[in-house]
Legacy VTK file of the C-alpha trace (Angstrom):
# vtk DataFile Version 3.0
C-alpha trace
ASCII
DATASET POLYDATA
POINTS 150 float
-3.592 -32.154 -103.341
-3.188 -29.231 -101.046
-7.061 -28.959 -100.132
-6.941 -32.589 -99.216
-3.971 -32.088 -96.879
-5.581 -29.100 -95.158
-9.042 -31.056 -94.785
-7.019 -33.951 -93.092
-5.106 -31.706 -90.741
-8.242 -29.917 -89.670
-10.076 -33.245 -89.133
-7.149 -34.554 -87.009
-7.142 -31.276 -85.073
-10.940 -31.631 -84.380
-10.546 -35.348 -83.153
-7.752 -34.387 -80.945
-9.608 -31.409 -79.548
-12.647 -33.527 -78.839
-10.497 -36.224 -77.158
-8.815 -33.740 -74.907
-12.105 -31.946 -73.998
-13.704 -35.331 -73.164
-10.670 -36.412 -71.002
-10.858 -33.185 -69.044
-14.573 -33.155 -68.507
-14.582 -36.748 -66.999
-15.914 -37.102 -63.514
-13.370 -37.715 -60.826
-12.927 -41.468 -59.746
-15.304 -42.294 -56.894
-17.853 -39.758 -57.515
-21.283 -40.341 -59.097
-22.880 -38.183 -61.736
-26.524 -38.949 -60.753
-28.622 -36.816 -58.530
-29.938 -37.888 -55.007
-33.709 -38.427 -55.184
-36.038 -36.023 -53.716
-38.658 -37.399 -51.384
-40.521 -36.196 -48.277
-40.214 -38.704 -45.477
-41.554 -38.759 -41.991
-40.449 -40.667 -38.860
-42.214 -42.021 -35.814
-40.824 -44.016 -32.857
-43.011 -45.999 -30.521
-41.578 -48.691 -28.126
-39.017 -50.424 -29.999
-40.396 -49.660 -33.462
-39.167 -46.975 -36.005
-41.611 -46.183 -38.757
-40.589 -44.135 -41.836
-43.316 -43.030 -44.182
-42.756 -41.737 -47.774
-45.037 -38.780 -47.900
-44.281 -37.511 -51.433
-41.665 -37.243 -54.138
-39.455 -39.681 -56.075
-39.754 -43.431 -55.826
-36.813 -44.925 -53.999
-35.048 -48.255 -54.617
-34.738 -49.998 -51.484
-31.586 -51.632 -52.599
-29.846 -48.311 -52.669
-30.977 -47.043 -49.262
-28.819 -47.022 -46.083
-30.042 -45.858 -42.677
-27.911 -44.463 -39.844
-29.809 -44.573 -36.466
-28.694 -42.709 -33.280
-30.413 -42.495 -30.058
-29.735 -39.322 -27.951
-26.841 -38.675 -30.355
-25.069 -42.036 -30.025
-25.265 -44.357 -33.034
-26.842 -47.796 -32.676
-24.100 -50.465 -32.112
-25.596 -52.298 -35.041
-27.162 -50.331 -37.988
-30.075 -51.878 -40.009
-29.155 -53.325 -43.350
-31.795 -52.392 -46.001
-33.566 -54.501 -47.163
-33.295 -57.520 -44.623
-35.507 -60.031 -42.864
-33.462 -60.987 -39.970
-30.317 -59.164 -38.924
-28.301 -58.889 -35.620
-29.602 -56.029 -33.354
-33.014 -56.225 -34.969
-36.178 -58.170 -34.511
-37.099 -60.165 -37.585
-39.716 -59.124 -40.189
-39.390 -55.490 -40.963
-42.236 -54.266 -42.838
-42.620 -52.516 -46.405
-39.530 -51.995 -48.469
-37.206 -52.625 -45.509
-38.338 -56.233 -45.933
-36.097 -58.274 -48.302
-39.243 -60.096 -49.610
-41.073 -56.890 -50.367
-41.103 -54.877 -53.709
-37.810 -53.066 -54.243
-39.416 -49.649 -54.666
-40.628 -47.300 -52.072
-43.305 -44.908 -53.335
-45.435 -42.192 -51.783
-47.971 -43.347 -49.370
-45.864 -46.467 -48.222
-44.444 -46.902 -44.727
-41.615 -49.121 -43.655
-40.837 -50.115 -40.117
-38.292 -52.106 -38.165
-37.710 -52.947 -34.649
-34.594 -52.590 -32.512
-33.808 -55.753 -30.607
-32.866 -55.668 -26.845
-29.483 -56.855 -27.920
-28.729 -53.455 -29.627
-27.679 -50.306 -27.793
-28.615 -47.754 -26.941
-32.239 -48.834 -26.469
-35.317 -46.963 -27.733
-36.987 -45.754 -24.399
-39.739 -43.313 -24.044
-38.616 -39.695 -24.155
-35.340 -40.317 -26.094
-34.643 -38.571 -29.308
-34.083 -40.724 -32.272
-32.307 -39.456 -35.398
-32.353 -41.290 -38.643
-30.059 -40.418 -41.519
-31.441 -41.774 -44.797
-28.659 -42.409 -47.373
-29.382 -43.073 -50.986
-26.477 -44.156 -53.447
-24.090 -43.200 -50.730
-25.254 -39.673 -50.286
-27.537 -38.247 -47.571
-30.999 -37.602 -48.849
-32.519 -36.490 -45.606
-32.125 -36.595 -41.785
-35.226 -37.165 -39.623
-35.628 -36.751 -35.890
-38.455 -37.775 -33.391
-38.976 -38.435 -29.735
-39.764 -42.097 -28.672
-43.384 -42.611 -27.594
-44.248 -45.303 -25.016
LINES 1 151
150 0 1 2 3 4 5 6 7 8 9 10 11 12 13 14 15 16 17 18 19 20 21 22 23 24 25 26 27 28 29 30 31 32 33 34 35 36 37 38 39 40 41 42 43 44 45 46 47 48 49 50 51 52 53 54 55 56 57 58 59 60 61 62 63 64 65 66 67 68 69 70 71 72 73 74 75 76 77 78 79 80 81 82 83 84 85 86 87 88 89 90 91 92 93 94 95 96 97 98 99 100 101 102 103 104 105 106 107 108 109 110 111 112 113 114 115 116 117 118 119 120 121 122 123 124 125 126 127 128 129 130 131 132 133 134 135 136 137 138 139 140 141 142 143 144 145 146 147 148 149
């Protein structure tokens, strides 16, 4: 009978140790365990249009992308929701994965563009510096900067 009791005690100790280890190794609430995708993006700005091109790297899910746009260091009053078709502060009909009617994935070689409406501020004007922070799953993937062309 004693060997069975010892085996049961060892089994209980192993189960308890595994439970304690699992509880202490959990991720803190509000954090994610995934990694931020890696992709090479480029930015161009001409007139009122911003175009981002996926040059290489991981495919991106458009539904997980957020953009934060600033002009000469000042954030736009209205930031673009991604994806969208018509949104306040932007002209309707963005292209590529920024358009709600397009495919959800953004892969190398694809471009996506949007146009800032005259009702948004600050305006894109030739010579101004535009900065776009690309956020995926709540974490900054990259920050791009360019000068607005006429």
